Rosetta silent file (secondary structure, phi, psi, omega in degrees, C-alpha in Angstrom):
SEQUENCE: MSFRIALRAKESVFCALLALSGCAAVGPNYTSPRLEADVPAHWTSPTGRAGAAVEKQEVPVQPSKWWTELSDSALNQLVMKAFETSPTLEAAMAKLG
SCORE:     score description
SCORE:     0.000 S_00000001
   1 L     0.000  -42.647  179.428   64.269  -15.404  154.905 S_00000001
   2 H   -68.240  -29.472  176.839   65.400  -14.354  151.427 S_00000001
   3 H   -64.369  -39.393  178.336   68.574  -12.949  152.968 S_00000001
   4 H   -64.856  -42.219  179.570   69.422  -16.406  154.365 S_00000001
   5 H   -63.182  -43.342  178.829   68.816  -18.006  150.978 S_00000001
   6 H   -65.153  -38.439  178.984   71.020  -15.438  149.244 S_00000001
   7 H   -67.016  -42.370  176.637   73.713  -15.941  151.843 S_00000001
   8 H   -63.503  -38.045 -179.849   73.589  -19.744  151.425 S_00000001
   9 H   -66.104  -41.081  178.823   73.815  -19.323  147.637 S_00000001
  10 H   -67.131  -40.557  177.483   76.893  -17.106  148.006 S_00000001
  11 H   -64.623  -38.636  179.936   78.484  -19.608  150.416 S_00000001
  12 H   -67.044  -41.850  179.469   77.770  -22.436  148.031 S_00000001
  13 H   -65.948  -42.570  179.529   79.307  -20.605  145.076 S_00000001
  14 H   -63.502  -42.378  176.755   82.363  -19.687  147.183 S_00000001
  15 H   -64.006  -38.890  178.584   82.832  -23.304  148.255 S_00000001
  16 H   -64.433  -45.247  179.638   82.477  -24.529  144.716 S_00000001
  17 H   -66.308  -37.610  177.117   85.049  -22.012  143.453 S_00000001
  18 H   -62.811  -42.399  179.756   87.389  -22.893  146.300 S_00000001
  19 H   -66.288  -42.153 -179.299   87.115  -26.608  145.448 S_00000001
  20 H   -69.381  -26.900 -179.659   87.689  -25.957  141.775 S_00000001
  21 H   -67.162  -23.538  174.858   90.761  -23.824  142.444 S_00000001
  22 L   -68.056  -16.735 -179.540   92.536  -27.009  143.605 S_00000001
  23 L   -96.327   11.925 -179.241   92.218  -28.311  140.058 S_00000001
  24 L   -64.442  140.498  178.627   94.141  -25.386  138.592 S_00000001
  25 L   -75.055  149.147  175.755   96.874  -26.420  136.147 S_00000001
  26 L   -80.631  160.493 -177.497  100.472  -25.737  137.026 S_00000001
  27 L   -71.264  168.622 -179.389  102.584  -23.424  134.928 S_00000001
  28 L   -66.679  -19.002 -177.594  104.863  -24.385  132.076 S_00000001
  29 L   -98.989   20.697 -179.709  107.973  -23.906  134.248 S_00000001
  30 L   -69.358  132.512  173.360  106.888  -26.428  136.917 S_00000001
  31 L  -122.978  139.442 -178.380  109.598  -28.724  138.223 S_00000001
  32 L   -72.613  150.994 -177.049  108.838  -31.639  140.474 S_00000001
  33 L   -70.368  150.477  178.131  110.295  -31.476  144.006 S_00000001
  34 L   -88.921  141.277  177.430  113.488  -33.347  144.723 S_00000001
  35 L   -76.417  132.904  177.804  113.435  -36.082  147.365 S_00000001
  36 L   -80.953  -31.880 -178.921  115.725  -35.340  150.282 S_00000001
  37 L   -86.342  149.300  177.492  116.011  -38.974  151.349 S_00000001
  38 L   -76.947  122.727  178.157  117.905  -41.567  149.326 S_00000001
  39 L   -99.763  129.795 -178.855  115.411  -43.902  147.714 S_00000001
  40 L   -67.078  149.114  179.203  116.712  -47.356  146.943 S_00000001
  41 L   -66.214  -32.549  177.433  116.826  -48.410  143.330 S_00000001
  42 L  -149.123  159.903 -177.782  115.052  -51.669  144.217 S_00000001
  43 L   -92.639  154.550  178.479  113.521  -53.267  147.279 S_00000001
  44 L  -113.980  157.647  177.391  114.883  -56.245  149.100 S_00000001
  45 L  -133.052  160.097 -179.340  113.012  -59.067  150.789 S_00000001
  46 L   -59.369  -26.195 -178.133  113.988  -61.571  153.487 S_00000001
  47 L   -82.756  -15.784  176.887  114.013  -64.374  150.884 S_00000001
  48 L    94.935   -5.800  178.438  116.500  -62.490  148.703 S_00000001
  49 L  -141.800  141.288 -178.443  114.243  -62.267  145.638 S_00000001
  50 L   -72.044  144.004  178.475  111.240  -60.112  144.976 S_00000001
  51 L    72.453   13.388 -178.793  107.894  -61.829  144.718 S_00000001
  52 L   -69.925  140.166 -179.555  109.166  -65.036  146.238 S_00000001
  53 L   -75.095  139.489  176.343  106.422  -67.203  147.623 S_00000001
  54 L  -109.660  132.494  179.764  106.493  -67.692  151.383 S_00000001
  55 L   -67.517  137.543  175.225  105.244  -70.997  152.773 S_00000001
  56 L   -78.813  143.463  177.767  102.238  -70.642  155.003 S_00000001
  57 L  -111.416  155.726  178.270  102.606  -71.943  158.534 S_00000001
  58 L   -60.970  -51.713 -179.178   99.887  -73.351  160.738 S_00000001
  59 L  -113.660  120.271 -178.625  100.610  -70.820  163.527 S_00000001
  60 L   -64.635  129.702  179.274  102.083  -67.507  162.437 S_00000001
  61 L  -104.198  122.654 -179.565  105.385  -66.916  164.177 S_00000001
  62 L   -92.354  127.917  177.085  106.323  -63.334  164.916 S_00000001
  63 L   -67.541  147.502 -175.922  110.066  -62.699  165.035 S_00000001
  64 L   -69.685  -28.996  177.436  111.149  -61.216  168.367 S_00000001
  65 L  -121.945   67.368 -174.046  112.945  -58.361  166.611 S_00000001
  66 H   -64.116  -28.235 -175.329  110.659  -57.858  163.609 S_00000001
  67 H   -70.425  -20.181  178.387  111.850  -54.273  163.008 S_00000001
  68 H   -68.723  -21.907  178.173  115.351  -55.540  162.065 S_00000001
  69 H   -66.062  -16.563 -179.978  113.897  -57.027  158.885 S_00000001
  70 H   -84.114   -9.333  177.664  113.451  -53.449  157.625 S_00000001
  71 L    51.495   48.766  177.591  117.234  -52.923  157.672 S_00000001
  72 L  -117.931  109.330 -176.642  116.901  -49.359  159.008 S_00000001
  73 H   -64.953  -35.050  177.742  119.638  -48.341  161.401 S_00000001
  74 H   -63.100  -42.474  178.909  117.725  -45.280  162.642 S_00000001
  75 H   -66.937  -38.146  177.608  114.714  -47.450  163.494 S_00000001
  76 H   -61.243  -41.839  179.202  116.974  -49.970  165.227 S_00000001
  77 H   -66.173  -41.241  179.669  118.501  -47.219  167.376 S_00000001
  78 H   -64.108  -43.723 -179.494  115.054  -45.787  168.240 S_00000001
  79 H   -65.659  -41.379  178.211  113.681  -49.158  169.274 S_00000001
  80 H   -64.011  -38.902  176.483  116.746  -49.961  171.374 S_00000001
  81 H   -64.603  -39.721  179.282  116.505  -46.585  173.073 S_00000001
  82 H   -64.821  -40.401  178.795  112.811  -47.199  173.757 S_00000001
  83 H   -67.339  -35.743 -179.254  113.606  -50.583  175.315 S_00000001
  84 H   -69.631  -34.596 -175.579  116.356  -49.046  177.470 S_00000001
  85 H   -95.489   -6.997  179.171  114.181  -46.238  178.774 S_00000001
  86 L   -80.609  140.523  176.443  110.936  -48.163  179.200 S_00000001
  87 L   -73.192  152.613  177.081  110.052  -49.406  182.669 S_00000001
  88 L   -75.925  168.527  178.565  109.709  -53.102  183.215 S_00000001
  89 H   -61.808  -37.267  178.887  106.343  -54.583  184.053 S_00000001
  90 H   -67.425  -40.027  178.514  107.420  -55.011  187.657 S_00000001
  91 H   -66.739  -37.843  177.963  108.471  -51.325  187.937 S_00000001
  92 H   -66.702  -39.508  177.526  105.174  -50.203  186.424 S_00000001
  93 H   -66.418  -37.209 -179.116  103.224  -52.406  188.896 S_00000001
  94 H   -66.133  -37.274  178.301  105.275  -51.021  191.801 S_00000001
  95 H   -67.011  -34.034 -178.663  104.339  -47.462  190.814 S_00000001
  96 H   -73.680  -24.373  174.253  100.652  -48.367  190.785 S_00000001
  97 L   133.160    0.000    0.000  100.871  -49.596  194.194 S_00000001
């Protein structure tokens, strides 16, 4: 029984030291990592100005191509490829039987 208590105490100390090691300070020659992607200097919004108030509508209308509002050509290509390779509802139902 005392062996189990001693083992638990050692495990607790080990876990505490492991957790505290994450708080270690970095050295004086630390340099922050460089971002590989280009980060825009400022964000854009559909209204053309940041923080512009958008009028509330009774029924929210979802744009049919909502992803185009993000102005990301890679995302546009991925979505179009997904639409091209996705089966239609009719084809999916035919496979089921």
